[in-house]
Phi, psi and omega in degrees: 000126182279129181302329186291351182288356168307335180256009182257156183299151180215148186261128170234120184062230175256017179255134166261116184269150185280345177203172183270011185265124182248134168279110186295155177293136186220108175300132178236352173051049182237015172280174174289162175302331179273013179071022178266127182302145178280172187285328181301332185301330177299314177288321177304311183278330180291323180300335184254020188287352179279353172292148182301324174213142171254124172254128185293163164306158179303133181245117185287144183270352183193163171301319177302338182275356180282140178223355185221154176285146171059037174265151181286165180224171172218046182245000179222156185297330178293332177294315183302315184290327177287333180279338186304308178296339178284312180289334175294318181293318178299312179294321179301328179269010178086014189258172173230143183214133174254146174274129172267116184266138210210138169219118192279347179064235186285353186271065184208182173224161174308327177300341179264351188263149171315122172063025175073016185294168170293143167299163182246156175201174178292332179221158182274069178245120184277131178284147171284151176110192187235147169277151184274124167226165176293344180264003184114169181291147178230141182296136173300155177255166176286122180287168171267135173294130183290137173288148183303328180287343179276337187299320177297330179296319183286320173306315179296330178294320172304316183294315178300321180290324175297316179301313181298324180304318181290317181304322180283357177099004175290149181280340177178191185228142171247128180276123182275109181239022189240177166057028168082018177270191198302313184295316179301321176298328175290322188293316196262139187283345172295338181239338176260100181250027188282156177243010176265205184288350177256006185220168175093257186296160174304309174310314181297317184288343176279347191300321179294312176298314178295326175292325178296314180301312183296326179294309185301319178286357165289328185263329189228133181302144183305325186290349170256016184236135172242163176229136179251137178226160176219077194304324185243007179286146176256011179304137185055042168063042180262140176212159173214153182280338178210072182300326182294313176301321180300306188274348165298319181291320173307306187295323174298320179293320179286344174297341181283357185252359180060044180290159177300323186187163166247123184244114187247133174277108186270332186207114187277149183302332185273001188254126183291325183230157181289150182290159177278080184211138181272092181288335181290337173300319179295311186297325186286334183274335180267123182275069185176180180291141179248124175257119178263136180221146176134093180056035174279141165242188182300310183301310177302318184294314182293326178292318178301317176292321176300325182266357177070030185274348181206152176270325177220162184234128181255137177244128182264279188291335177292322175297321185293328188261345189231089181306329180250046180309306186306319182290319180297321181291322183293325182267001187049045182277162176295145180255141173295148177267125180299144179249099183301335182296336186245013176301320187237133180061189185093205186236217180296333180296122183078013182233297180243010185250010170292127182290149168271166179308314182299329180295327186286343181278000000 
């Protein structure tokens, strides 16, 4: 297998992508307080349209799903209208964009919740650490365990957000099942202490994810739906007694839906060393394209393709800082350095003003 095919076309679902480079989802906290995406987002995403696929920042499916300030949503008609010029700008620039649909579960605070309510989760297990707010970090609170009767309502919100994504012009959706948010909380036994049909055994803990997938593909063709997971990550105080068995089962279960892809976070930004986890076991069990994400640079991406360890490679911070990342990687050109001080919130600075190669000439 030639490493250079990182820059060659690839098929996912019914889409032919011009290269195997994916812009990973990146929270930027530049939406309005009512979760309406901002006007600058059209320029931001269009600048990065040369990626084979753009996966949007996390887009909340409800007000209850919010856990960060100024994140965009897809739970209201005004959100659809605001996303339309953004997706149109991406398409005009020749790109393809999926919406990552998201519910944070326990990774929230009452100040983000309707009527100041407690965040919800599969079980009342308080995460260690602090929530992000504009006034500084605040300790997480113990969430409220969802009643079993509430779960179908949240599943329906995923379906409705997926339908709105198509109305807004997105090419597909990615279900956010990673990084310690609600779906991940149901999957892992460190956060799921339930004794009903959604807890205990691995099949029971998979139930919420599979119900969400089944609901989403009612609204969006399965070939336009991906799922993101982070099997070994400890981000947001996550743990499981047997992550390999759990996520092997996840990959096998998801294979039954003919999805566009499985997107795995292999190495989280806060972790010093890559985790002891067999990601290739997931790839063998999932009957579809596998996207690898996590601290990839040009050399690691080319090696992964040469060894056949991933079908596509997702880049996060490098996509943020390099609007023309595929061209830079293809030419082995110098890369802009991401500025963490401008990752969240603010204006065009650190958002749409990173120079392209052509600007340097």
